[in-house]
N, C-alpha and C positions, 0 to 999 in steps of 0.2 A: 504494500500500500504506500510505497514511497512516491512522492510527487517530484518529478525531475526538475521542476523550476524552483529556484530558491524563493523563500517567503520574503516579501518586502514588508517589513514591519514598520509601523508608524513611529514606534519608540522602542527603547530597550525594555525587555521583559523584567519582571520582578526577579529578585535573586534570593529571596527567602520565602519560607512558608508562613502564611498568616492564617491562623484559625480564627475567623471572626466569631467572637463570643468566647474564645478560649477553649481549653480542654473540657470535654463533657464526659461525665461518667454515665454510661448507658448499659442497661441489661442487654445481654446478647442472647437471643432466643432463636433457635432454629425451628422453623415451621415446616410441616409436611407440604409437599407441592400443592399449589392452589391454582385452579383454572382461571380464577379472577385476575391473576397477575398479568396475563397478556392483555386483558381488557383495560386494566389500569395503565399499562404501558401505552396502549393505543390512545387513551384519553390524553395522556401527557405528551405523546408525540404530536397530536393535533394541537394541543395548547402551545407547545413550543413552536411548531410550524407557523401557527397564526401570529405569534408574537414576533418571530424573527424573519419570516419570509425567506428570501434567497440568501440571507446572511447565514442561515443554517444550511451548510452544504450537504450534510447527511444527518439523519437521526436514526439511531439503532437502539434496540433493546439489548442490554448487556447484563453481565452478572448472573448469579445463580437463578434469579427469577425468570431469566430468559431461556432456561434449559428445562424442557418438559421432563417431569419425573424426578427433578432434583430438589431436595429439601433446601431451604434457604432462610436467611433473615428476611422477614417480610418487608423489604425495602426494594423498591423498583429502581434499578440503575438505568439511566438513559445516557447514551453517548451522542453528543452533538459536535460535529466538526465545523470550524469556522476558518476563514482565510487567514486571519491575523489575530492571535490570542491577545496581543497587546492593545488591540482596538476595542477595548471594553465598551466604549461609547456606542458601538454597533450592536452589541448583544446584551450587555448587563442591564441598562435601563428598561429595555422591553421585557426582559425576563422578570425583573423586579416588579414592573407594572402588571405582569401576568400573575403575580402572587408568589413568586419564588423569593427566597432569601439567600443572600450571599453567605457562604460558609467557609470556603477555602479559596485563597489566592496564592498560587505557588508557581515556580517556573514552568511554563508550558501548559498549565492546567488551571482551570477555575471550576468551582463547584457551587451550584445553587441547589437549594432543596425546598421542599414544602415546609410550612410551619408545623405540620403534623409529623415531620421527620420520616415520612414513608416513601418519599421519592427523592432521589439524588440525580441531578443533571450535571454530567461531567462535560466540560467544554475543552476541546483540544483542537490544535490546528490540523487542517487537511494534511495528510502525509506523516503525521506524528507517529513515531514508533509505538507509543503508548496506546494510540487508537488501534493500530494493527494488533497489538498484544491482546487487547480486550476481545477483539473479534476472533483471533486464533483460539483463545481459551474457550470462548463461548461455542465456537463451531466444533472443537474437539470434544467438549463435554456433551454436545448434542449427538455426536456420532458414536461415542464410546461408552458403553455401559460400565466397563471396568473402571475407566477414569471417573465417571460419575460416582460410582460406589466409593472409590478411593477418596475423592474430594469431599463427599458427604461425610465420610467417617472422620476425616481430619477436622472438618468444620464442627461436627458434633462434639468431638473431644476437646477442641479449643474453646467452644462455647461454654463448656462445663467449668472452665477456669474463671478466675476473677481477673478482670482487665481494668486498667486505669481509664481507658477510653476505647472507642471502637477502632481507632487507628492502630492501637497496639495489637488488637485481635487481627486486623487485616494484615499487619506486618508479619505476624506469626504464621500466616498461610503462604508466605512467599516461596518457600522451598517446594512445596507441592504444586503450586501454580507454575513455577518455572519448569518443573518436571513434565507437567501436562502440556504446557505450551511447546516444549521441545518435541514431544510426540506429535503434536498438532502440526508442527512445521516439518516433520519427518526427519529431524536431526537426532 
């Protein structure tokens, strides 16, 4: 998913991670698969598309809720690619006006979410490796029952532990995610 043309940014990107509102301690609960997750994604896909128009180059359902048959935290993850992540004026005000709240601003990535904390909208640039990684993981989990089972087992074991915030839980899944992505890329 690499874009051969270099991105022309309006300004330099941020160089640190800002968690708007600071660290949040949240209970991590893994739910059985729910058919409503795809409908919730469709609702937010349409909401984001209406807010951003052509600024949103792609809108994809990612994360565990995008994989049929996979247990997950009941948080819908949406991937939106934009031409220039530093051009926040193109996407951030329309998303805030659509009811989303800014949560993360970090190099190459912004995250807005619903006030109910049940939908996370990840914004990345077209051609970003992280965007490709999300799709490789999703597609591998959709195709491989063995990797779905492995990933679900790791998530359930990690969810049973006490975490200072949801980001620490996410970081703890890195090794298994890298393993699954490697198989997804055939490497």
